[in-house]
N, C-alpha and C positions, 0 to 999 in steps of 0.2 A: 504494500500500500504506500502511495506517495506521501511524503511528509507534508502535513498541513501547516502552511505558513500564512499568517494573517497580518496585514499591515493596518495597524490601528494607532496612528500617531497621536501623542499628546498635543493639544492645541499649541500652536506657536505663541510664545509669550508667557506660557505657564512657567512658574519658578523652576520646574524640572526640565523645561525645554526653552531656554533663552534664545535659541536659534544661532548661537555662535558657531562659526565654521571650524572644522578640524584644521590644524596646521598640516597634519600628515596622518597616515595610517601605518604606524610602525609595528604594531603588535595587536594581538587579541588578548583581552583580559577576561578571566573567568571568575565569576562569583557564585556563591551559593546563597539561596534566600534565607536559610536557617529557620524557616517557618514550616513546621511540620503539621499544621492544621490541614485536614483533607480538602478544605475549600481554598487553600492557598495555591491556586493554579496560575498559569501564565495570564489568563484573563483577569483574575482578581488582582494580580500585581500591577497590571496595566491600569486598572481602576484606581488602585491606591496611589500609584505614582502620579496619576493625573487628577487627583482629588481636588475638590474646591478649596479655595484659599481667599484670603483678604489682603488687599494691598492698601496700606494707609501710611500717613506721615509718621515718622519716628523722630520725635524731638531730641532724643539722646544722640542720634547719629546725624540729625539735621538732613534727613533724606527720607524718601519713601522706602518702606520695607515690606516684606511678605510675612504673613501670619497664617496660622492654621485657621479653620473656619470659625473658631471661637473669637477671633480678633485679638487674642491676648498672647497665646503661645506662639513664639517665633516658628516660622515654617521650617520643618525638618527636610532638608534637601536630600535627594538620593534616588537615582534612576540609572538604568543602563539602557543600551540600545535594544537589546533582545531579551526575551524571557522564554525559556524552554521547559516544557514539562513532558510527561510520558506520551501525550497524544497530539501535541501541537506546539507551534512557536508563534509568539506575538512580537512583532517589531513595533516599538513605541516611539523611537527617535530615529530619524534618517541617519544612515551610516556616514554621511558627510558632515554631521553636526556633533558638537560637544555634548557629552553626557556626564552629569555630576555623580559618578559612581565610585571613583577610586582615589578620592582625596582625603580619606580618613587619616587622622593622626594616631597611628597605632604604636605599640611598643616595638622598637627596632631590635629584633633579636640578634642582629649582626653586630651592632655597635652599642647596644644597651642604653639608648637614650629614647626619650619619648618624642618620636617624630617619624617621618617617613624613612624608608630604608635607603641604604647606600645605593642600591640598584635604581630606586626611583630618582635619585639625584643624578647618578652618572649616566643612565640611559635616557631619561626623560626630562632631566632638569626640573623635576617636580611638576611637569606639565602633562602627566599621563592622561588626564581627561581630554586634552586637546590633541593627543597623538595616538589614540587607540580606539578600537571598537570593543565595546564591553557587553558581556552576556551573563545573565543570571540563570543558574540551574535550579529549577524548582525542587524543593525537598519535602513536598506535601505527601508523598507516598514513597517511602524509602524502599518498599518491596519492589517498586518499579524503577529504582535508581539506574539500573543497567539500561533500561529503555530510554531514560532521560539522556544518559551519556551517548547512546547510539544515535538519538535524534540530534544531539549536539554535533556529533561527527558528521552526520549527513548534512546538517544545516551549514556547517563550516565549508564543506565541499561545494555546496551550491551557491552560497552567498558571501563567503569570505576567503576564497582560495588564493587570492593575490597576496595575502599577508603571510609572512614566513615564520613569525615568532609568537609564542604563547607564554603568558604569565598568569599566575594566580593573583588574586587580590592580596593574598598573603605575602607574595614576593615583593610587593610594593609598599606595604604598610605594616607588615607583621601581624595583621589580624588573621586568625585562623579561618580563612575563607578561600574557596569553598571547603567547609569542614570535612566532608568525606574524602577530600584529596589532600589533606594536610595532617601530618603526624609529627607533632613537635617533640615527641618522646624519643625520636631518633635523630642522629646528626645527618644522615643521608636524606636526599630528596625522597619524598614518599613515592614508592614504586607504583602506587595507583595513579598518581599524577603522570609519571613517566609513561605508563601504559596508555593513558588517555591521549597524551600528546602524540605518541607513536601511531595510534589509531587515526588521529587527524591527518598526520603526514602521509600515512599509507593511503587514506581515502583520497587526498588531493593528488597523490602520485598516480592513482588509478584513472584519473580523468583522461579522456582520449585526445587531449591536446597538451602541449608543454605547459608547465605551471606559469612560465614567464610570458606566455602568449596572451595578450590582452583579449578580453571577451566583452560581449555586450549582452545585457539582459533587458528585455522589454516586457513590462507588466509581469515581472517575476519569471519569465521564460528566457533561458539562455539560447541565443540564436547563433548560427554558424556564420563565419566570415573571417577574413584576415585583416588585421589592423597593422599597418606598416609602421606606425609611430606609437611609442609607449605613452599612454595618458599619464598625467601627473596632477598633483594638487599644488597650487600656488596661491598664497594669500587667502586660503580658504575656498578657492574656486577650483572646480574640476575642469581641466583642459584636455580635450580629446580631439582627434582629427575629424574635420567636417565630413570628408568624403565617406569614410566608413559608416558614420552614424546616418548620414543622409541616404546612402544607398541601401542600408539595412531597413530604412523606413520607406523604401520604394521610390526614392528620388534619384535624380541624376545631377551630378556636379560637374560643371565646366569652368575652367579658368580662362578668362578673356584678358590677355595681357595688355592689349591696346586700351582697354577700359579700366585696367587695374581692378578687376571685379571677379568675384566668385559668383557664378550663376547657378542657382539650385531650382530645379523644376521637376514635376512628376514625369516619370518615364513614358507614360501614355502620351503626354504632350510632345515629348521629344520625337516620337514616331511621326 
C-alpha cells in the first residue's frame, strides 16, 4: 500500500510558521513526540502545532508578543516540518521554510554545560532551524514503532532524498530525543539509530536514478526528466533551470538572443 502523505500546512503567520526561508538544506533532523496517548497521531500534532493563539502588546518587551489562547501564558513554540505515524504522514510546514523544532537549550553531554552541543555550533553555527528539514516520529503506539520507522524511511526516499546527513535532536541539544533511538547509558552511538540511518541510505540508494541527479515533483508525484543544472537555495529562494520545469509542465522554451528574451509557450501553440 502506498504511503499516505497529507499536506496540511499551518497558516502562514502563525507563531509556529513565521514563513522565514531556509538558508540551506544541510541535514535531516529526527525527533520523537514523546506523547504516548493513543490519540497523539500525526493529525493531532498538526492540530496542536497550529492551535489558536493571541497576539497582543507586551509592555515589558515594548513589542507585540504571542500568547496561548488564555492571553496570559506566553506561547510555547515548537513544530517540525513533518509528522509521521504508523499509517500516514502530515506535512505542516513547507520544506523550504524555517521550523522552530531544534532550538532547545539542553544539557550538552559532550562539554557538560547547559547549552547546545558542540556539533550544533560547529556544523550549524546554532542555526539548525534554518538549515535542516525536521521530522517528528509519533510515539502514540509503540507496538507499531517499527511501522513508524518504515514509513519514515519511505517518506525520506520520496520527499527528502537530496539530503545526505541525518541527526537526532539529541545530537544537537543533548535532549534524549527521539527517545527510542537514544541510549545515554552507553558511550557508543545507539545501534538502533545507526540501523535507522542505514535503512534510509539503502532506500535512497535503491532509487532508479543517481542520488545527485536533480528531480522534480508535481503535486506530490515525482516525474521523469533530466535536469542539466543543479538547483540550489540562495537567500532563501529556490533557483532551478527554467527549461526543465517548463517542459515538464508541457511548455516549450526558446531563447531569442536578438531580443534578449526567454520565450515560454505551450507546445500545442508551437505546432
